[in-house]
N, C-alpha and C positions, 0 to 999 in steps of 0.2 A: 435612436437618436434622430433628431429632426434635421439639423442643418449641417452644412459642410464645415462651418466654423466649430461647431460642437465636436465633430469627429476629429478635426485637427487638434483641438485642445485635449481630447481624450488620448489621442496618440502621443502628443507631447508629454502629457503627465505619465503615461505608461513608460515612455522612453526614459524620463527622469527617474522614475521609481526603479527601473531596471539597473540604473547606474549607481544606486545607493548601496553601499556596503556597510554591514553592521559588525561591530566588534562583539565577540562572544561574551565578554564580561562587561559590556557597556552598562547594563542595568546595575550591576554590583558597584561600579565606579560612581554612577550618579547617586545611588542610594547612600554610599559612604560619604559623598560630598554633602548631600542633604542632611545627614546625621551630624556632620561636623558643624554645619551652619546652625542647626537646631540647638546643639550643645552650646555653641558660642552665644547664641541669642539668649538662652536660658541663664547662662553665666552672667551676661551683662545685666539682665533684669534683676537677678539675685544681688549683684553688687550694688546696683542703683537703689534697690529697696533697702538693703542694709545701710547704705550711706544716709538715706532719708531717716531711718529709725535712729541711727547713731546721732545724727545732727539734731533731731527733735529732742532726744534724751539729753544731749549736751546743753541745748538751750534751756530746757526745763530745769535741769539741775543748776545751771548758772542763775536762772531767775529765782529759784527757791533759796539758794545759798546767799543771794544778794539782799534778801529781805531781813528786816530785824525781827526778832522773836515776838515783840509786843505789837507789831503792826499787822493789820489784816487778820485779826483773830476770827476764825470761822466758828469755833466751838469754845465756849468758856464754861468751865466746870463750875456749877453752882455751889459745890461743897467748898471751893476755895475762897468764897467770899466771906 
């Protein structure tokens, strides 16, 4: 190390690192929390996607049922003429 400031910083970081205590099951707790958040996120996305599909289907069915059978003919059978 080159300067006195760097040495003091290294000593301070070492001292701070020595004071840190770890929980034996900290990783397990963090992993469980992350999994819960991931499940919640996936559930929210699935509910929103389902709501979009149901809304689109409802609008489409409403639009189709509102039209009269003779209006907007896409295919007219030539045998019926």
